[in-house]
C-alpha positions in Angstrom: 94.2 83.9 73.2 94.2 80.1 73.4 96.4 80.2 76.5 94.0 82.6 78.2 91.0 80.4 77.5 92.8 77.3 78.8 93.9 79.2 81.9 92.2 77.9 85.2 89.5 80.3 86.3 91.3 81.2 89.5 94.3 82.5 87.7 92.1 84.6 85.4 90.8 86.1 88.6 94.4 87.3 89.3 95.2 88.4 85.8 92.2 90.5 84.8 92.1 92.8 87.9 95.9 93.1 87.6 95.7 94.2 84.0 92.9 96.7 84.9 95.1 98.1 87.7 98.0 98.4 85.3 95.9 100.3 82.7 94.5 102.6 85.3 97.9 103.3 86.6 99.2 104.1 83.1 96.3 106.5 82.6 96.7 108.3 85.9 100.5 108.5 85.3 99.9 110.0 81.8 97.6 112.6 83.2 100.2 113.5 85.8 102.9 113.8 83.2 100.9 115.8 80.7 99.6 118.4 83.2 101.4 121.8 83.8 103.6 121.8 86.8 103.5 119.0 89.4 100.0 118.0 90.5 99.8 117.4 94.3 98.7 113.8 93.8 101.6 113.2 91.5 104.0 114.7 94.0 102.6 112.7 96.9 104.8 109.7 96.0 107.6 108.0 97.9 109.8 108.8 94.9 109.7 112.4 96.2 112.1 111.3 98.9 114.7 109.9 96.4 114.5 113.0 94.1 114.9 115.3 97.1 117.8 113.3 98.3 119.5 113.6 94.9 118.9 117.4 95.0 120.4 117.7 98.6 123.4 115.6 97.6 124.2 117.9 94.6 123.7 120.9 96.8 126.1 119.6 99.4 123.4 119.3 102.1 123.6 115.5 102.8 123.5 116.2 106.5 119.9 117.4 106.2 118.9 113.8 105.3 120.3 112.5 108.5 119.3 115.2 110.9 116.0 115.9 112.7 112.9 115.1 110.6 111.8 118.7 110.6 115.0 119.8 108.9 114.4 117.2 106.1 110.7 117.9 105.8 111.3 121.6 105.3 113.0 120.7 101.9 109.9 118.7 100.8 107.6 121.6 101.6 110.0 124.0 99.8 109.9 121.9 96.7 106.2 120.9 96.7 104.4 123.5 98.7 103.4 124.1 102.3 100.5 121.7 102.2 102.7 118.8 101.3 101.7 115.7 103.3 104.0 114.0 105.8 107.0 112.0 104.4 110.2 110.9 106.0 113.7 109.8 105.0 114.4 106.2 106.2 117.4 104.9 104.2 121.0 104.3 105.1 123.8 106.3 103.4 124.8 103.7 100.9 121.4 104.1 99.2 122.6 107.6 98.2 125.2 106.0 95.9 122.2 104.9 93.8 119.9 107.9 93.9 122.2 110.9 93.6 121.8 111.1 89.7 118.0 111.6 90.2 118.7 115.2 91.3 120.2 116.1 87.9 116.7 116.0 86.3 113.3 117.4 86.8 110.9 115.6 89.1 108.7 114.0 86.4 111.5 113.0 84.1 113.5 111.6 87.0 110.6 109.5 88.3 109.9 108.0 84.9 113.6 107.2 84.4 113.8 105.7 87.8 110.8 103.5 87.3 111.9 102.4 83.8 115.4 101.4 84.9 114.4 99.6 88.1 111.4 98.1 86.3 113.6 96.7 83.6 116.0 95.3 86.2 113.0 93.6 88.0 111.8 92.1 84.7 115.3 90.7 84.1 115.4 89.2 87.5 111.9 87.7 87.2 112.9 86.0 84.0 116.0 84.6 85.5 114.2 83.4 88.6 111.1 82.0 86.8 112.8 80.6 83.7 111.7 81.1 80.1 108.1 80.3 79.1 106.6 80.5 82.6 103.4 82.5 81.8 102.0 82.0 85.3 105.0 83.9 86.7 104.1 87.0 84.6 100.4 86.7 85.7 101.7 86.6 89.3 103.8 89.8 89.0 101.3 92.0 87.1 99.4 93.3 90.2 102.7 94.1 91.9 104.0 95.9 88.8 100.9 98.0 88.7 101.0 98.9 92.4 104.7 99.7 92.6 104.4 102.0 89.5 101.5 103.8 91.1 103.3 104.4 94.5 106.6 105.1 92.7 108.6 103.2 95.2 111.9 101.2 95.0 110.1 97.8 95.1 111.3 96.9 91.6 114.9 97.5 92.7 115.0 95.4 95.9 112.8 92.6 94.7 115.1 92.4 91.7 118.1 92.1 94.0 116.5 89.3 96.0 115.3 87.4 93.0 118.5 87.9 91.0 120.6 86.6 94.0 118.5 83.5 94.3 118.6 82.8 90.6 122.3 83.3 90.3 123.6 81.8 93.6 124.7 78.6 91.8 126.2 79.7 88.5 127.2 83.3 89.3 127.9 83.3 93.0 130.0 86.6 93.1 127.2 88.6 91.3 124.6 87.0 93.6 126.6 88.3 96.6 126.8 91.8 95.1 123.0 91.8 94.8 122.7 90.7 98.4 125.1 93.5 99.4 122.7 96.0 97.7 119.7 94.4 99.5 121.3 95.5 102.9 119.8 98.9 102.1 116.5 97.2 103.1 117.9 94.6 105.6 114.4 93.5 106.8 113.9 91.9 103.4 117.1 89.8 103.7 116.8 88.4 107.1 116.6 84.8 105.9 119.3 84.9 103.3 122.3 84.3 105.5 120.6 81.2 106.9 119.7 79.9 103.5 123.3 80.4 102.3 124.7 78.6 105.4 122.3 75.7 104.9 123.4 75.4 101.2 127.1 76.0 102.1 127.3 78.8 99.5 130.6 80.1 100.9 131.5 82.2 97.9 128.1 84.0 97.9 128.5 84.7 101.6 132.0 86.1 101.1 130.9 88.2 98.1 127.9 89.6 100.0 130.0 90.5 103.1 132.6 92.1 100.9 130.0 94.0 98.9 128.3 95.3 102.0 131.6 96.4 103.5 132.6 98.1 100.3 129.2 100.0 100.0 129.5 101.2 103.6 133.1 102.4 103.2 132.4 104.0 99.8 129.4 105.8 101.2 131.4 107.0 104.2 134.2 108.2 101.9 131.8 110.1 99.6 129.3 111.4 102.2 131.3 111.3 105.4 131.0 109.2 108.5 128.7 111.8 109.9 126.1 110.5 107.5 126.2 107.1 109.2 126.3 108.6 112.7 123.2 110.7 111.7 121.5 107.6 110.3 122.0 105.7 113.5 121.3 108.6 115.8 118.4 110.3 114.1 116.9 108.3 111.2 116.7 104.8 112.9 115.1 106.1 116.1 112.6 108.2 114.1 111.8 105.2 111.9 111.2 103.1 115.0 108.8 105.9 116.2 107.0 105.6 112.8 106.6 101.9 113.2 105.2 102.3 116.6 102.9 105.3 116.2 102.0 106.0 112.6 98.4 105.0 111.6 96.1 105.3 108.6 97.2 104.2 105.2 100.6 103.1 106.4 99.0 100.3 108.5 96.9 99.3 105.5 100.1 98.7 103.5 101.7 96.3 106.1 101.1 92.7 105.1 102.5 91.4 108.5 100.6 90.1 111.5 102.0 93.2 113.3 100.4 95.5 110.7 97.1 93.6 110.9 96.9 94.0 114.7 97.9 97.6 114.6 95.3 98.2 111.9 92.7 96.6 114.2 93.5 99.0 117.1 96.2 97.1 119.0 99.1 99.3 120.3 102.7 98.4 119.3 103.5 96.9 122.7 100.7 94.4 122.3 101.0 93.8 118.5 104.7 93.0 118.3 104.7 90.1 120.9 101.7 88.6 119.1 103.5 89.0 115.8 106.6 87.3 117.2 104.5 84.4 118.6 103.8 83.4 115.0 106.9 84.9 113.3 109.5 83.1 115.5 108.1 79.5 114.9 107.8 80.2 111.2 111.4 81.5 111.2 112.6 78.4 112.9 110.5 76.0 110.8 111.8 77.7 107.6 115.4 77.3 108.7 114.7 73.6 109.3 113.0 73.4 105.9 116.2 74.8 104.2 117.8 71.5 105.3 114.8 69.2 104.4 113.5 70.7 101.2 114.0 68.7 98.0 115.5 71.4 95.7 117.0 74.9 95.6 113.8 76.0 93.9 111.8 74.9 96.9 114.1 76.7 99.3 113.9 79.9 97.3 110.1 79.8 97.5 110.1 79.2 101.2 112.5 82.1 101.8 110.5 84.5 99.8 107.2 83.7 101.4 108.5 83.3 105.0 110.1 86.8 104.8 106.7 88.4 104.9 105.6 86.3 107.9 108.8 86.9 109.9 109.5 90.6 109.4 106.9 93.0 110.9 108.2 95.8 108.6 107.6 95.1 105.0 105.1 97.0 102.9 102.8 96.4 99.9 105.5 97.7 97.5 107.9 95.0 98.7 105.6 92.2 97.6 107.5 91.6 94.3 109.4 88.9 96.2 106.2 87.1 97.2 104.7 87.5 93.7 107.6 85.6 92.2 107.3 82.8 94.7 103.6 82.6 93.8 104.5 82.4 90.1 106.6 79.3 90.7 104.0 77.7 93.0 101.3 78.3 90.4 103.0 76.0 88.0 102.8 73.0 90.3 100.1 70.4 89.6 98.3 71.0 93.0 97.9 74.7 92.2 95.6 73.8 89.3 93.0 72.6 91.8 90.5 75.3 92.7 91.1 75.3 96.4 94.8 75.8 96.3 94.8 77.9 93.1 92.2 80.4 94.5 94.4 81.1 97.5 97.4 81.7 95.3 95.4 83.9 93.0 94.1 86.1 95.9 97.7 86.3 97.2 98.8 87.5 93.8 96.3 90.3 94.0 97.5 91.5 97.5 99.5 94.5 96.1 96.3 96.0 94.6 93.7 95.0 97.1 95.6 95.4 100.4 95.2 99.2 100.7 91.5 99.5 99.9 90.6 96.6 102.2 93.0 97.8 104.9 91.4 101.3 104.9 88.2 99.5 105.8 90.1 97.5 108.5 89.6 94.3 106.5 93.0 92.6 106.6 93.6 89.3 104.8 97.3 89.4 103.8 98.7 87.6 106.9 96.2 84.8 106.6 96.8 84.3 102.8 100.6 84.5 103.2 100.5 81.9 106.1 98.3 79.6 103.9 100.7 79.9 101.0 103.7 79.2 103.3 102.1 76.0 104.5 101.3 75.0 100.9 104.9 75.7 99.9 106.2 73.5 102.8 104.1 70.6 101.5 105.2 71.2 97.9 108.8 71.1 99.1 108.3 67.7 100.7 109.1 69.0 104.2 106.3 67.1 106.1 107.2 63.9 104.3 110.9 64.4 105.2 110.0 65.1 108.8 108.0 61.9 108.8 110.9 59.9 107.4 113.3 61.4 110.0 110.9 60.5 112.9 110.6 57.0 111.6 114.3 56.6 111.3 114.8 57.9 114.9 112.1 55.6 116.2 113.7 52.6 114.4 117.0 53.4 115.9 115.5 53.7 119.4 113.8 50.3 119.0 117.1 48.7 117.8 118.9 50.1 120.8 116.4 48.5 123.1 116.0 45.2 121.3 117.1 42.0 123.1 120.0 41.4 120.7 121.4 44.9 121.3 121.1 44.5 125.1 122.9 41.1 125.0 125.7 42.7 123.1 
């Protein structure tokens, strides 16, 4: 307990609620597992989509995943009852290569196996990314672990892909590229990766990622047919765009973006998206510049993970494992031990468990915290100082060019 006593108060603020959320999630999950049948609250999970997809694949009805929403939703109500709340299928066909085994087992067993395997993968990636002995990293990810386990989403899987790719891009570039190929299942989370790899000249990682993505697309087409891809582009993508524009309620409370905040405050999509981009595009461009100016690979990794949630309008609370890992690295810096910076980091660590209840009351803090953390990360990476040196060099060169000696030459 010595390490806990010596922990700064602001990081205790992150750890204790995170552990409480984890214990409560474990208790609720145990109740759901021990009950007879499938409790409606236990069935109302995003995992229901993955399990249903596995069943449809094994039944030879893949086309129903990529047809009209009503066709797919009929399978959910058939499995969970006519009062089952709205859910939709939103993933590309190569995700089916990962989820088809889920249909071999019952719902409860399948969900626990899915969370256990993807959770172990996430923990492996966090350890690779954060290095051994980084206790603050584990404090940072506890709230995310509790939240993702509660919603039964694929957040462990795709955060693990992103963190693993960053951790391995130097010493295992081919494997890093394979992980990025898998991340294309959720392309909105990988928007900055190509630019980071170009800035670092990671040609082998780029080649591996491109080859892995192409292989996954071709394999999914060979297994499930090109019609699955045509249905995805023709039915699923337009319906998901409709969801992003029109869905309200809890969905908006789970969006950490500026777009999500504005929609939650009553703005329509046509007003919210331009306002989001007014912040997102400058942050996008500044982050690209920072990839060239930051001191270390570690700094560039942190900036990518944080900026992703400023740039993309469509990420959700169960995607915040990427952000949590960046916070874990920032928490180990000397400046983070000061109360002002540390409290911002601690509150950002808690976002996975506080976003939804606050968002339901239309109190949205995630975009402000994430922007503040991004600015802190820029300073920790030495970017403002590098910009200052660059300006001084350019100013000196202009002065030399206009000096009397240079004009006489």
